[in-house]
N, C-alpha and C positions, 0 to 999 in steps of 0.2 A: 503493501500501499503504501505508505511514503510518505503522504500526502497530507497528514496532521507537523504542526508546527506548535509545540507545549513552550509556554514560556513561565517558569517558577513564580514569576511576580501576579500572573494574573492568570483568568481561566484560559482551560484551549481554547485556541480559535482553530478556523476550520479553512480550508483555500480548496475557492474552486476551480476545475478544468473545464473547458471547452470541451463536448461529445459531438456537436454537429454543428450545425446551423443556427437548432433552436433551443439545446439542453444544452443543461452544465451538469457536471455531475463532481461529488465529494471523495472520488475514490479515481485511482487513476485508469484512464477510460481504454488504456494501450494492456491492462491486466487481462489477460484469456483464462479461461477453466478447458479442460477437454478443447484446446483449440478453437473456442469459438469466447468473443469479447463479452465482458459483460455489460447489458445496459443497464440495470439500474441495481440498487440491494434490499431485500424486502426481508421481513421476519414473517417467513408463513407459520407462525404459533400460532398468532395472534388472525384476528377478524380484520378481511379485506377492506372492510368499510372503514377501519378505526383509524387514528394516525397513527398509530405505532408501525402500521404496515409498511409506509413506505416513505413516513418522517422521522427525522431527526431530534431532540429535541438539545436547544443549545441557550444556555440562563434564558429557562421557562420561555423559548419561541419554538416552536415547530416548523423545522424546514424542508420545504419537499425536494426532490433530487432536479424539479424543472422551474423551481423558486415561485412556482404559485401560491395563491391561499385559497381559493377554493375551496379545498378540503377544509380547511382550518374556518372557513365561515361556516359551514355547514354545520360541523361539529361544537362549532361556539351559538350559533343558532339552535341547534338542538338542544341544549343546554340550557340557554337563556328561556325558552318554552316549556323546559322539564321544570325547572327553574316556577316559575309563574304560573305553570298546572298545580304545584305542591302547595305555594302562596293562595292560590283557589279552593284546593281540599283541604285547606288544614284546619278548618270546623270556626276561626275564627269569625268577626262582624268585618265588616270591610274596613272600618278606619284604622283596624290594628292589620289588615293586609296592606295597608297604604305606609305604614309602619314595618312589615317586613320588608315589604317592596324598595325602601328606603335602606333599611340597613342590613340588606340580606341581600339582593336580590341585584342590586346595580353595585355594591362593593367587590362583587362576583365577575363582573366585567374588568374593574381595571386593569390587571396586569395587562389582559391580553389587547388591551387597548393599549395601553404603554407600550409594548413592545412590538409590534403587528404593524402594519403599513395597510390598515382597511381603508376604505375610501366612507367620506362623510354619508355617501347615497347609503350604505349598506349600516351603519349605525339610525339614518334616518326611518331606514327598513324595520329596525326594531323597536323604535320609539312607536312607529302605529302600530304594531302589535299591544305594546303597551299601553298607550293609550285609551287605547279602546277598554280594559280590564280596570284602568287605574279610575277612569271614568264610573264605573259600573259599580269598583267598590265604594267611591264617595259618593255615590247617591248623582251624579250631573247627569243629564239628559244627552243624550249622545252628541248633539249639534251643538255642544257650550265650547265656547272658546277655548282651548285649550291653557291658556296662559294661566285660567284660575287652578290650574296644579301646579306649573312651574316657577310660578311670579313668585316672590317675596311675601309675605304675612302682612306685612306693609302696604303691601298695594292689594290688598285681600287677596290674596294667594294661598295654598298651602303648601311652599316651597317644597315640593318634592323635585328631584333630580331630574331631568330630559337626560335621556340616552343619548341624545345629539351635542348636546353640553356635554356631559361627560368623557365622550368619546375627544371633543377637542379638548377640553381640561387636560385630560392621561397626553396627547400631540403636544400641549403648549407645555409639560411637564417636562416631559419628554425633552424636547427641544432645548429647553433650560438647563437641563442637568447633560445636555450633552454640549453645546456652548461654554461652560462652564468646568468643563472637563480639561484635566491636567494630560489626558490621553490627546496627542496629535488629532488637529481638526480640519485635514486636507480632505479625506469623505465626506464629514458633515458638511464642506466648504460647496463641495459639488453637486451635494446632494440639494443644497440647498440652490445654486448656482440653476440645476435643472428644476425643480417644482417651481421657481419662481417664473419660468418659462409658459407656465401652465394657466391658460386665462382664464379659465370659468373655475376649475378642478382645485376647491377649499386644501390647504397638506398644513401641515404645523410649522415648518420651517417659515411658509411665505406669511401665514396668521401671525406669526411672532415677530415678524421684520416691521408690521405693522403697527401692532400693539408697543412697542420699543418707545418712540416718541410720545404715547400718551402716558407710557409709564414711567419717563424719566418726567413728563410735565406733573406727573402728583407725586413723586419721591420730592421735586425742589419743588413746587410752588404750592405745594397742599394749603388752604385756607381751609379757617373754620366757619362750619354753618352753624352756630349756636350759641348761647348766650355766656359761655364758660371763657374765661380769663384768658389772657395770652399765654400760654406755654401750657396750660396746662392739660392739653392733648400731645402727650410729646413724642407715641406712636406715631403724628403724622409728618412730622421731618425728619430726615432722613440726611445728614449731612456726607457720608460717606456708606449707603447701603451696604450689609455683607450680601454674600450670593442668595443664600437662604430667605434676605428682606426682599430683594428684588424678585426673587420668584416669588413670592407667597404676595406680593403686589405685583404683580401679573398675571396671578388667578385672579385674584380680586376684582383687577379691572376687565380681563373678560368675565365675570360674573355681571360686572354692571352694565356693560355693554349690552350683554344678552337680555338682562332685566329690562335694562333703556327699550329693547325693541320689543319686546311683548308688552309693554304700557304702551307705546307708541301704536301697536296694532290693535289693542283695544281702545284707544280713544278712537279710531277710525271704526268701529262700530257704532251706529246710533244706538242700539237697541243693548246690546249685552256690555257696550263700554259706557253707558250713562254714569256710573260710579266714578269714571273722570272727572265729572265736576262737580262730584261732593267736595266741598270746602269744608276745613277746620274737621274733620271727623277720627275719632280713633276707632281702629277697624276689630272686627270681632274675632275673639281670644282664638286661635287656630294654633296653637302649641300642641307636641304631642300627647300631654299630661292632660288638658284639654279636652285633643279626642280621645282619648279611648277611657278617660275617668270621667270626663263630664257629661254634661246634658244627652248623649247618646246618638245614636246614626241616625236618625230622621231629623233630629233639629238641626242638624249641622248640616245635613243634605240641604233641607230646608234652608237656611242662611246664604250657601253656596250659591242654591238658585236665586234666591231672593238675590241678592248682589248684583248677577246679572240680569236680572228680570224675566226668568225664567221657569216661574214655578206655573201650575197646571193651572190656570185658572181661563176662565171661556176667552176671554183675549186670544190668549196662545192656544187653546184647543182647534179654535177654527182657522189660525194661522197654520198650523201643525196638519192641518185638515183632516183631524178626527172629528169634527162638529159644523154645522154648516150655521151655528149662530154665536155668534160673543154674547149675550143679552145677560146683564145681569139677574140671574136667579130670587135676589132678594128686592130690589127698585126698578128690574126693568131697563136700567140707563143699559145703551146701544152696544157701549165698550167695555166690558169689566173687566180691566185691564190690572196686576197685582197693585197698583198706587189703588185705584178704586176699592178694591176689596178691601184690603189693611187699613185703611185712612179716611175713606173719602165716600162711602157708601151712607148715606139719607137714612136706611131703614138698620143697616148694623148700629147707626149714631141711636136713634130712638127706640131702639134695644135693648143697650146699654153694652153692645160688645167693647167697642172703645174705651168706654167708663170701666168694666170691670178689667182692661187693662192696664188700663190710668191707675187705679185704685193696688194693682198688683204689686207695681213697681215703685208707688207711694207706701205701700208697705214696708218694701226692703230698704227704703232709706230712713223710715222712720226710727229703728233700732239704734241706726249709726247716731243718730242724731241724739237720742236717748241717752246713747253712752257718752258723748262729746260734751253735753250741756252739764249731765253729773260729774264729770271729771273736772270741767272747769269750774263748777261752783264748789269743788274741794280745793283747789287753790287760791293763792294771794292773790288779789287785783293785781295789777301792773296797767298802767298808764303809756300813750305808748312813745316819750320821751325814756321813764325809768326803764322802759323793756329793752331801748337803746343802749342807756346808756351802759347797766346792764352787764350786757353782751361785748359792749368795748371795752369795760373794766378784767374780764374776762379773758381777754388779746393782750392785755401787758401782764409781762412775769417781773420782780424786782431782781435787780441785779447779785449775781451769786445765787439765786435760786431756779429750781426747775420748775417744770408750769405743771400743779398738780392735775393727777390722773382723770381722766370723767367718768366717776364715781356713777351717776346716772346721765340717761339720755338726755337730751336739751329739750324745753316745755317747749312745746306747739304754742305756736302765736297765730291768733287771727282777728277777726270781730268781734269773736266774745272773751278776748283777755283783757277786757277793760273790767270788769266785771264779777260777779260770783253769786250771781241771785237771779239767774237767768231761767224762763219759764217757758214751756215748749205746749202749742197746741197744733195736731194734726187735724187737716178736714179730709172726710171722706166722704163718698155719695148715702152711705150707710148710718152716718153719725157725721152730722154738721156744726161747725165750730162757730161761734161770734168773736167778730173783731173784738179786739181786751177795747170794753169799753174804756178804763184807763190811760187810753193812748189819746182815741177819737171815736167818737159814732162813726158807723160805715156799714153799708150793707155787704160790704166785696167780703169775700172769703177767700184769701190764698189757701193754697195747696198747705203751708208751714208757716206759724210766724214764732219767735225768736225772739223774748223781748228782756229788757232788763229796768227797774224800774230806779237803780243806783244809779247808774250811768245814764239814764235816760236814754234808748236804744232801744229802737225794731230791727230786724233784720225779715223780710217776707222770701219768701222761697216759693217757685208758680214754674209747676212741674207742664210738661208737655210730650204727649207723644206723638209725634209727627210720622211724618217721612222722610228722610236723607236730605231729598233734594231743596227741604220746605225749614229747615232750620233754623234760619239766618231768618224767615220769614214769620216767622214762629214767636221769635225773641223780642222783634220790632213789636209785634202784636201783643204780648204782654208786656212789655213796657210802656209801651199806648195807652194800652187797657189800664195800668195800674198806678199812672201819672199824679192824679187828682188825689189817692189816696195816700201818695210819698209826702203831695202837696200840706194835705192837710195835718198828715201826723205832723210837719214841722213845722209849724203854723202853731203849735200846741209843744212847742218847745223840746220836740225829740227829735233825736236822728237817727232818720230813715233810709233803708236801703232795698233793692232788691235784687236778687242773685235767681238768673232764671235760668232752667234744668232742663235740655234739651237731652229726649232720649227718641231714636230712630226706630220707627216700626220692624226694620230688619233687624235689628241686633246691634247699629253701629249708633255710639254716642257721640256727643259734638266736645269739642277739647273743652268748650267754655264749661261744658258740666263740670269737667274736672277740674279745673278753674275755680268754680262756685265753690266745691269742696273743701278745696285747701284753703280758699280766702273763709270758711269758715271756723278753721282751726282742724282739719285733718291733716296727716302728713302724706307725703306725696304716695306711699307705700300703701295706706290704709285707703287713698283715695283711688286710686289704682285699683285696687281688690274692689271696692264698693263699685265703682263703674263695670268691673266685668262681671257681678254679681246681676247687677240690672239689666244688662247687655243679656246674659242669659234667660232673665225672667221677663223679657219683651219679646225675646224671639222663641220662646214658646210659648206666649202668649198670641201669639199673630199668625203659629203654626195653627194655634186651636183654631183663630177666627178665618184663617184658609180652610182648613177642613170642614169649617162649619158652613161652608158658602152657601152650601144648595139646602139646608135647614133652615126651615123656618122660622122656628121660634128656638131662642137662645138661653137657655137653661142650665147656664154654666153662672155659679156664685159664689163659690171659694176662691176667695185669693190663691198666688201662687206663688212659692218662695222657690230658692234656688238648692238644686242637685248637687252640683259641682263641688269640689272638696274647696276649702280653705284656701 
């Protein structure tokens, strides 16, 4: 044989020789057995359809005698489909199957995508097979925008890894490793020049050459996008980035460009991309913890479809060709869209469907307000200047002394910190309140009133469960409604303030709601946890309203509480 060259510093390398105009061979083509030249080497002890029959393995890569990868693709496709079939038959619910896909199926493709020179079309072919099952497991309807599966959670997606993107990622990692390797770069440079000549075919070296200027820009000129002080995010700036930092930033930029492409595509969709026009909303919690241990597959499926306006309403069923009429079963509105069913049906409003959802959300806000009021009433009240000076004095340490350790967490400061005699009233449909006469006489009934006679301060909270596209209008409508009440309270010598709380009917909450809770005195973590509970409650209520769209009478009276773990 004599064609293998071994280097003690590296793994063995193999040299190919030309057999004819079309084939190469890893052995001496002049070698003969019984006077006949050897055409190829096979392992007759294994199945002829397996890779071990006419392939050999080098550094995890199967290499055939003709340098083709058709059989490797077939084997990888078969293994991928077998893995998807195992997940399908695993016996768990669809959301758990998504977890298995993300953490079992996709990682098993990583090494093959790293070492083999597949085409992007092959990865796209596998992605088509995967997307069909992922939609079924997540409860998305079959024509839903695939971006719902692969977008980041902040853009209302499940944040799954697409097969095509995973292939591109692995190829970029491979090119980064080869370009930074200490080995001679002649072969890599020649291959890069060759693939750059391809006009339409995607390749790792060509994509890396296009990403390098963008990565260099992010490394050298990254700016802050939040309210943190200068230098607080040190990971953004790299004066002299290491190889690992450059590779990590390259993968990050690749993901950012992929995300931008998915969001841009969604913005071009008139119906499924309506969410791109919603302003200042907090997305529904689609973390793995909430998907697996949260409200359940049916609620998650409703939220995913509601975000892209693809719930089975009369208007959608007619659009899909299942029915001939899009009329609302309750009020006979000619076109019963999702917006009409969950927030805009006159019959649903008169029957108390929307009021039931409103009171369910309010019943989950009340315990948090009671806990906050009870906690503040046990503290020594601080005025605004006193709280500022206390925090300022804590920042200075006398010379020669060390700063004392933080024995207890910092007390929460908010609108209620100036007194400790706060009272709370919450208004329900079945339990009406009267605006405190000690403040002024009024027929208005805000959803919650918090007041203190010592500081002569009153805080009004007004809740609205509206459509996500109408949250800003709902806030202006409530401010206009209670403008006179605020003025009447101020004329009596009270300091009055209105906080509006907007909860989207699809489960998305306005950021103004989170800010209102923090302004009251809740910590950012407590406000976030409360918003997640409210998001789950309103989604469950809206699902019940949608499921009862063909029922003439509304019988639900019990209010809904959260199911997901705290």
